[in-house]
N, C-alpha and C positions, 0 to 999 in steps of 0.2 A: 574220399584222398586216398586212404589206406587201399580200398580196392583198386583205383586207378592206379597206383604206384606198384601194386601188386602185377598188373597187367603190364604195366611197361617193362617191369623187371622178366616178366616172362617173353615179351618181345625182343628184350635185349639178349636173352639167351638163344632164342632160335635164329636172331639174327647173325650172333657169332657163329653158331654151327653153321650157317649157310656161308658165312665168309671162309671159314676153316674148310668146308668141304671144297670150296672153289681152288683154293690154294695147296690145297694138298693133294687132289685127285685130278682137277682139272687144268690149270696153269702149269703145274709141273709135267704133265703128260701130253701137252697141246690137243685137248679135247675140246671141241668147239662147244659152245654154249648158245642157248636161245635167248629171248629177252634183251633188255637194254645192257645186262652185264655181257651179253655176247657181242652186243655191237661194239661195247667199249673194249672189249677183248681184240675184236679186228682193228679197230683203231690203233690199240697198243702196238700191234705188229707194224702197221704204218708210220706210226708216231711214238717210237720207244720211251721218250721223253714224257709221254702222258699215261699215268699208270691207270690201271683198271677201275681203280676205286674212285680216283678224281674223274675219270671220265665216265663212270657210271653217274656220278652226281650232276655233272654238267649236262650230261643226256637228259637227265631226269627233270632238270629245272624247267623247261617250257612244257613238259607233261603236266607236272604239278600246277603250275600256273592255268594251264587249260582246265584240268581237273578241280581246282577252286574256282574258276568261271562257272563249269557246266555241272558239277557236282555239289560242291559246298566244301569249306575248309575244314568243318567239323568233322567229316568222314575221312578226312586225307590227312589228318594231324598225326596219327599213330602210325600211318604209312609213310608219313615224312620222317619221321623218328627212326623206324626202321631200315628205311633205305639210307640214313644219314650214317647210322651204326654200323649195317653191313659194309657199306662202301669204307669206310675209315679203317674197320677191321681188317678188310680184305689187304690194304697197303700195311697195315701196321704189322699183320701176321708175316707178310712177305719180307718185311724189313728184318723182323726179329729170328725168321728160320727158313730155311731153303729146303724144301722137301725133295727126294730123291725121285726120280722116274720110276714107274713101274709098268706091268703090263697094261696096256690101255684099255682092254675088255674089263679086267678087274677094277680098273680106275673109274669106268664108265658105270658099272654096277654098285659098287661100294662108294662111290662119289654121289650116284644118283639116291642111293638110298639115304645117304647122311644129308645130302641137300634137302630131299623130300621131308626128311624128320624136321630140320630147321624150318622150312616153308609151312610145315603142317603146325609147327608151335605158333609161328607168327599169325598165320590165318584163323587160328581158334581164337585169338584175341579180336578178330575183326579187322586186322591190318593186313599190308601186302608189303613187300619190298619194292613197290614202285614200279616204274616201266611200262610194259605192255599191259600190266594188269589195269591200269590207269585208261588206257586208251580203250581197252574192252569195255569197261565201266561206263565210260562217255558214249560209245557207240551202242552197248546194249540199252542205255537210257532212251535214245532215239529210234532205233532200229531193232525189228525181232530177230536180230541175228544172235546165233548162239555164243555166250560168253567164251565158252570150251573152244569152237571152232577159231574165232578170232586169235586167241593164243596158239594155238597149233599151227595157224596158217602164218603166224608172224615169226613163231620160232622157227618153222620150217625153212623159211626165207632168210632169215639170219643166220642160222646154223650153217645154211648153203653157202652164204657170202662168205664164209672161210675160204673158200677155194679161190675167191678173186685176190685174197692177200698171199696165195701161196701156202695154206697150212695144211693141204693136202687131202685127198678123198676120204683117207681114215679117219681124219678129224672131224670130217662130217658125219661120216656112218657112227663113229662112237658117240656123237652128239645127239644123235637120232636114239641112240641106245641107252643114254643117260636121260632123255626126256620122257621117255616111256618108264624108267623105273622111277623117276621124280614124280609123276603122275600117280603110280600105283600106290608109293609110299606114302602121298599127301592123302590120297584117298583111304587108305587103311589107317592113317591117325585121324581124320576128320569123322570116318563114318564106321572104323572098325569093320565088323563082320556083318553088318547092315547092308546085304547087298542092293536091296531096294534103293537106300540112301545113296549108294554109291552110283547107281545108275542116274 
């Protein structure tokens, strides 16, 4: 029990860091994101009353139900916890404080590093923040498609969809920069300098 509580405490820290990086660097600077959070960001532009946090939870519901059926709930419990904490923290932080805009490239790099750190902490405990990670897990179970490729392709499409709601090409370009930084940071946290492990 003590070990499990410690694990969930670490997941909470990583999830809050993830949420803080979104509010501080991405939402404040209109930088497009990938994954379900990015899709919720697009929906927020279309429907301002639907916050990014609540949108993320709603979009994750059918994915978790599918994951429960095809993967098993015991593998998703910690991810469900992380997704809930990060989503609620996004809205909570946004209500408490409004961050000032900064240079978008700086926001993409610093925000990507901070978000990667948060995700790396969550991943280190065998959890995810939900979303496209679950889709990749399901597909990867039945097909020999690279887990990484599924995430990259889905993020590429979701970030690109920001153009459809008028976020502008710069939001998309900075979103791709952020995705690269997040990936590199997660690799560094998970594998350190073990290059073979990163590959």
